[in-house]
N, C-alpha and C positions, 0 to 999 in steps of 0.2 A: 540205149533205152531209153523210150520214152513210158514203159506203161509205169503203174507204181505201184507199192506195195501197201496195203493197205493199212492205214494208224486211224486211231477213234479223232484225230484232227478232221478228217476229211469231208466235206460237206455232199450238198448235194449239189451236181455241174451248174455253173454258172448261168445264169441268162443270157439268150445273144444279144448282142450289139444291135440298134438298127442296119439294116441294109444288110449284118453281116449273112451266111449261109445259115441251112438250117445246122443244126450243134450236132454233133455227131452220137451214133449210136454209143450206147456204154453196153458193154462186156466185163462181167465178172469172168476170169477162167480161175480155177481150181480143181489146181493139181498139185499132191504132196514131193511128187519129180518136180527137182529143181530147174533141170536143164529143159524135160519136157515146159511146163511151168516157163522159163521165159523165153522159148522158140517159137510157144505159140500166142504170148503176150508181141512179144516183134513182128508175128504176123500178122498180128491182126491188128496192133496198130498203121505199122505200114500201109496198108489198106484201108487205112482211114477212122478208123475205131477207135474210141475210147475207152482204154483197157486197165483194170484197177488187177491186182493177182488177190490171191490166199493159196497158201501152204497146205488147208486141211477143210473141210468140212462145217468145224466147228469157230474156222477163222471166217469162211462164207457166211457165214450165216449170222456174225458180227455186224459182216458189210452188208448184210443187205436188210438189216433193222438200221443201217443209219443213211442207206444209199437206192434212191430207183436207179435199177440195170432194166435196159432191156432183154436181156439175154444173160443166162449163166450155164457158161463149157463146163460140165465139170467131170474130172474121174470120180471109179466107184471105189474103191478099195484104196481109203486113206484112212490116217488113225485120226484118233476123238468121233468123229462124224464120216460116213461115208455117205456117198453119191446118193445114192438110196433115202439116206436117213435124210440127206439133207430139203431131195425131193417131197418127202413126208412133212417134215417142217415148213416148207414151202405151201403145201397145198391147205395144211391145217391150219395156216396163217395168212388162207387165202389172198397171198401174192400172185399175181396174175402174169407172172417171167416165167417165157418159154424155155427149156430146158436141152442145153444137147449134153446125152452123155457120151463120155470120149475113154474107152475102159479099154484093158487087156482081155477081162472078161466077161460076157454078160451074166450079169446076176438074174437069170431068169428067174431062181427058185423063188426070191423075193418077188420080182414081176405076176406072175401065174395067179395068187391067188390075190393078188392087189391092179387091177387090171388100169387103176386111175394111178398109178403110180409110175406106169407108162411114160418114161423121157419122151417129150417133142418129138427127136429125130437122136440118131444111134451112131455116133463110129468105131469101128475096130480100130485097136491098135494093134500094128501098124498104121498108119493111114498118110497119104501123101497134102504137101499144103492146099493145094486146092480142089481134096477134098474137105478139107477142114475152113475153106472161106466158100466153094460152094453151098458146106449144110448153114451156116453162116448166114448165106444170105438170102435163103429160102426158105429158112425160120424168122425173121427177122422181118421178110416181106409177107408173110401170114400172118403174123401176128399184127403186122402193122395194115390189113386188108381185116383183119377181123375185128379189130378196133377203127376201121371205119378210116385207116389214116393213109395216107401216101408216104410209101416209103420212099426214104430215096440214100440207096446203096453207095459207098462207096465205090470210085474205081480208079484208086490206084492200083497200080502193080505189083506185083508182088517178087519185082526180078531180082536178082542179086539174092536170093534163100533157093537155097537145095534142099529134098529131103533128107532130113538123116534114116537111113534104111533101118537104124533098132530105137528109133521113136516106136 
């Protein structure tokens, strides 16, 4: 697995060398279930994204303070800081990072009074890997267009990965 666990030594991504292709888009996967966190990270890494992981919303918030991400994929029901609370922190800090909430239960009661807390996209568990990849590509393309940039999503296949029905 090429994904890495967040540590305090992590810094911003390095600048590309002359003639090197556009740097990979950086995604933070936030999930308290270690198996789901690992599989999501492997699928995204295999598809050409640069992936960091965090085991809960508090660790994710620390990572967001140190590193610029193109996308956050988060669960909601996590210890310390939930996915909804993470979205609140991101918005309060004025960070312009889209969020995909990949969760088993929709926190509708948290979203109803605060329309601005809606994640950019929601995936309900269990979801297939192609659903995750499609959502990631859609959100990154939309974010790139809104910034006036041209998105160059990875084209790596996800061969060799089979959906885990328990996910």
